[in-house]
N, C-alpha and C positions, 0 to 999 in steps of 0.2 A: 544215643540215649534219649528216651522220651521224658520231657519235663511236663508233669501233670499239674493242671490248675495254675497256669501262669497268670500274671497280673494283666488286666485288660490293656493298660498302656504299653506294656511290653509286647503284647500280641499285635497292637496297632503299629508299633515301631517295626516289627518284622514284616507285617503285611505291606506297609507303605514304604519299605526299603529305606528307612531312616529319613524320609521326607516328612515335612510338617506343613500344614496349611490350616492355620487357626484364626481365631477372631482377633480383633485389634485389642491390644492390652489397654489402650486408652479408655475403651468402653468399660472395662472391668474396674479400672481405677476411678473412673468418674462415678460409677455406681457405689463404690466404697466411700467416696468422699461426700457425695451429695445425698445418697439414700441410705447410707450405712448398711448396704447389702454386701456381705462378705460371703464368697463362695467357699465351700469345703475344698481343701487342697486338691483332692482327686478330681472334682468337677472342674476346678479352675485349670488344672493341667490338661485335662481332656479338651476343653474348649480352646485353649491356647495352642495346643499341638495339632488337633484333629477336627476341630469344630466345623471347618468348611469342606471337609472331605465327605465322600458318599456315606461313610458310616454314620454321619449325623444329618444327612440331607434327604433322608427318606420322607415321602409326603406324609406318612402316617405317624411315625415314631421318631422322636428326636429330643435333644436338649436345646432349649432356646439359646440363641447366639448372644443376645445383648442383655446383660443383667439390669441395664437401665429400664428395660421394658418388662421385667419379671414382676408379676403381681404379688402382693403381700396380703394375706388374709387377715381377718380380725384376730385370729389365733396366733398371729406372728409366724405363719408358714410362708416360705418363699416358693412360689410355683415356678419350677425351672424346666419342666418338660412334659411330654405326653407319651402315652402308649396308644397307638392307633388314633382314632378320632373320638374315643369315648372315655378316656381315662386321663386325668391330670395327675402329675407327680409333684411332690413338694418335700422340702426338708425344713426342719425347725430352724428358725433364724438363730437360735441359741446354740445350735450344733455346728456352726460354721467352721469351727476348728477341729471337728471330729474327723478321724482318718477315714471312717466308712459309716456315715450317718444312716440312721433308720429313715426310710421314706414313708410318705403318707400319700394316700390316693383318694381322689374324688371321681365318681362315675356319673355319666349322664343318666337321667331318669326318663326313659322313653315311655310314652303311653303305649298301651297294648295295641292300639290301632295304628301305630306309626313305626312299625318295625321293618318297613321296606328298606333293604340295604342301600338302594339308590338314594334314599333320603338321609342316610346316616352320614353326614359330612360335617365339616367344620362350621358351616353356617346354620346348623340345626339350632333351633330355639329352645330345645328341651332344657330344663333346669339341671343343675349339678347337685349331687348329694353332698353331705358334709364330708370333710376329710377324715379318714380313719387310717390306722396303721396298714401299710400296704403288704406286709409280710415279706419284704425284700429290702435290701440295703443298696446304697449307691453303686457299689462294686457289681452287685448282681445285675442291676439295670444296664450298666455299660457292657457287660458280657452279653446280655440280651440283645442290645443294639448291634454288637459286633456280629453275632451269629445270624441275625435276621437282615441286616442292611448290607452286609458285604457279600461278595460272590462266593457261593459254596456249591458243592455237590452233596446232596443229602440222601440218607438211607434210613428208613424206619424199620426197626427190628423188634420182634416180640421176645421177651425174656425167655431164655432157654432155647432159642432157635440155634440151629446148626450154623456156625460161622466159618465152616471149612471153605477155603477158597477166597475168603474176603481179604483183600489186600490192605492190610493196616498193621501197625506195630502190635506185637503180642500184648504189651502192657495195655494198649488201648482196647483190644478185644476183651481183656479181662474186665474192664469197666462196663462193657456191654452185657456181660453175663450176670446172672442172678446169684452171684457168689456173695457170701456173707463175710468178706474179708474187711479188715479194719479200714482200708483206704476207700473201698467202694461204698461202705456204709456212710462215709462222710459226704459223698458226692451225690446227694439226692436232687440237686438242681442242675445247673449247666456249668460246664467247665471248658476251658480252652487248653489245648496241649500243643507242645512244640517238639518235633523230632529234630535234634541238632545235627543228626547225620544226613538226613535228606533235605532239611530245611523246610519241611512241610508243617503247616498248621492244621490242627484238627479241633473239632468241637464235639462234645458229648453231653447228652442230657438223659437223665434217668427219671422217668415219670412214675408217679405212685401206682398207676394201673398196670405196671409191668412192661410198658413199651419203652424202648430205648431209641434214641436218635443219634446217628453218626453224621458229622459234617466234615467235609474235606474242603478247606478253603482254597480258592483259586486266586492267588494274589495278582491283581491287575488294576490298572487305572482306567477310569472312564475318560473319554476324550475331553470332557469339560474339566476334569481334574488336572490333566496334563496341561491344558491351556492356562488354568489358574496358576499352576506351579511355574510354568515357563514365564508368565507375566511377572510373578513374584521375583524370580531369580534374575531375569533379563532386565526388566524395566525398573522395578522398585529397588533392588539391591545391586544391580549391575554386576552380578556375580556370574560371569560368562562361563567359568569352569563348571558351576553347578547347573547352569541353564542348558549346556550342551547335551548331556545325557537325557534330559527331559525332552529336548527338541528331537533327539534321535528316536525316542519312544513314540513321540507324536507323529514323526514322519512314517515310522513303520505302520502305525495305525491308519494314517491317512492313505498310505499306498494300498492298503487292503480295501478301503472303503471308497476312495475317490481317485480319479485319474485326471491329470492335466487341469486341476482347478487352481484358481488364484490363491486359495487358502494353502494348498500344498506348495505352490511356488513361493509364497511369502515365508513359510517356515523353512524352506530350503535356503532362502536368502538370509534369514536370521541365524540359522545354524552355521552358515558360512561366516557370518559376523562373529559368532562365538569362537569358531576355529581360528579366525584371524586374530582375535584378541588374545588367545592363548598360544599363538605362534605355530599353529598347525596349518601351514600355508597350503600344502598340497590338498588337504581335505577341504579347506575353505574354497579353493578354486573349483574343486569337484562339485560342491554344493551350488556355487554360482553357475556352473555349467548346466546343472540339472534344472535350475530355475529359469534360465534364459529362454529356452524354446517355449515354455509355458506362458511366460509373460508376453513373448512375441505373438504367440497364437491368440491369446486373450486380447491383446491390443489390436491385432488385425481384425478380429471378429467385432470388437466394439467400434473400430473406425468404420467398418463396413456398415454397421447398423446406423451410425451417425450420418455417414455419407448418403445412404438411401433415404434417411429422413429428410435431409436438406434437398435431395433430388425430388422427393415427393412434394415438399413444400414449394420448391420452385415451379414444379409442374402445375400445382394448384393456383399459384398467383399468375402463371402464364395463361391458364384457362380463364381466369378472371380479367385478363388483359391489364394486370397491374405490373407493368414492365419494371419499375424500380425495385419492388420487393422480389420479383422473380430473379432479376440479375443478382441481387444481394444473396439470395439462397444459393444460386448456382455458383457464385464466387466461393462460398463455403465448401461446396463440393470439390472445386478445383484445388483449394488449399489442402483439404484432407488428402486428396490424391497425391499431391506433391510431397506432403509430409510422410505418407506411407510408402513412397517410392512407386506408387501406381501411376500408370499413364494418365496424365490429365487430358491428353488428346483423346484417349478412348472414352473417358467420362464425358467430354464435350460432344463427341460424336454420338454416343448413346443417348445423350440428352436430346439432341436434334432429331434422332430417329424416333424416340418415344413421343416427342411433341408432334412430329409429322403424323404418326399413327393416330394420335389423339384427334388431330384435325381432319385427316382425310380417310381414316379407316384402313383396313388391311384385307388382302385376299378378296373374298367374295363380298366383303362389306365396304369396299371403296365407294366414296361418294360419287354422285353423278354431276357435280358442279365442276365445270371446266376450269374456272378460275382457281378453285381450291386445289384441283389436281395439279395445275401448273405451279402453284405455290409449293405443293408437296414435292414436286420434282426438283425444284430449286433447293429446298431444304435437304433433300437426300444428297444433292451435289455438295452442299456445304458439309454434311456429315462425312462424306467420303474424303473431302479435303482435310478434315480433322484427322481421320483415321490414317491418311497417308503420311502424317507426321511421325507415326510409329507403326509402320506396316507389319513388322514382325509380331508385335503384341496384338495387333488388330486384324490379323488376316481373316479370321472367321467372321468378324464384324463387317469387314469390307465385302466379303462374298454375300452375306445376308443383305446388306444395304443395296448392293448392286441388283439383287433379285427383287427387292421391294421397289426400287426405281424402275426396273423393267416392267413390273406389274402396272405401275402408274402410267408409264408411256403407252402400254397397250390399251389401257382404259381411255386415255386421251385420244388415241387414234380411233377407238370405236365410237367416240362421241364427235368425230369430225374435226378435232382440233389440229393445230399445225404440227407438222412432223418435227420431232426432236432431232437435234444435230448430235 
């Protein structure tokens, strides 16, 4: 059965799957106590339940979150929101108890030579008009926000068009037709409908010029919404049973967008904690299993980066002949290798090889100074001695270093130096 023209808060309950993400009640109470600003019940419930969701987070159109910051005009109008960047909306302060108060609107007064769209933003200095009746009520504005700020698939149809083949409930198609039935006559603005058989939400608008708009909502959470919801349930309320399904949705979204990231590993870990808390031990173990290789990979990559930083720092101080600082940096490299289970012997051998290349050159660029070459030969011997402490892990390094040492020996021989043993 299709429910036509459902209430905006009911539409949001369905769209957001009974989740709520609203403003802090303390801000509303503070405004009531200190400023005597009381919000109409419909606006209050909207902000408390859905004020921090995407329905109210659009850059252009929204209800302001904190009534402590809502301006009050000389005519005792409370400015509570905006439509795009050029219309302010307000309600009469005296109408705070009204179920669906009349709204008032002020518009920016742009000069004719300042109509460039790129300049029409929140920082525009153009003056505002006086407030006048907006021709809509609070309920209408909330429906307007829902249709425009949430995810929908839309179709614009001319009145009288052939709707054959259009997949939508029959009652909904009737609203799109230019039929003079009692129900359609009442719906000259925008309405939201809900099909309780399929669970689908629809929106319909009937424009005065004969055009009709059909909106099919696509209920889904943005990544930032899921993160906010998870933080609410997990950290603020420690409600692990409520946090778990949110974590699972966030995992499904991250798996589509990102692979092997710390963010994904962290939500795996937190989902495991949720399962643990509610006694789902097998699922908890599986989430920890999924997180572990990502953390290990990320740790290894970070340790490599830090290791090479200290290696470079040690080389720098070695080149400056600052032996204490050089040894200190190289000691950090050795500690990282030991922590990561990497061969510290290989790190020390590579360090000696790199220092030797820096001093004596390599291949065709070997220096011609006999003393330097003899020093290089000795350093390669020391590097090989380090590699021999872990020959299995260093077999390719041993072969390379032996080749470099052979090149140095040939160069020494060509310069008439003593024969190496």
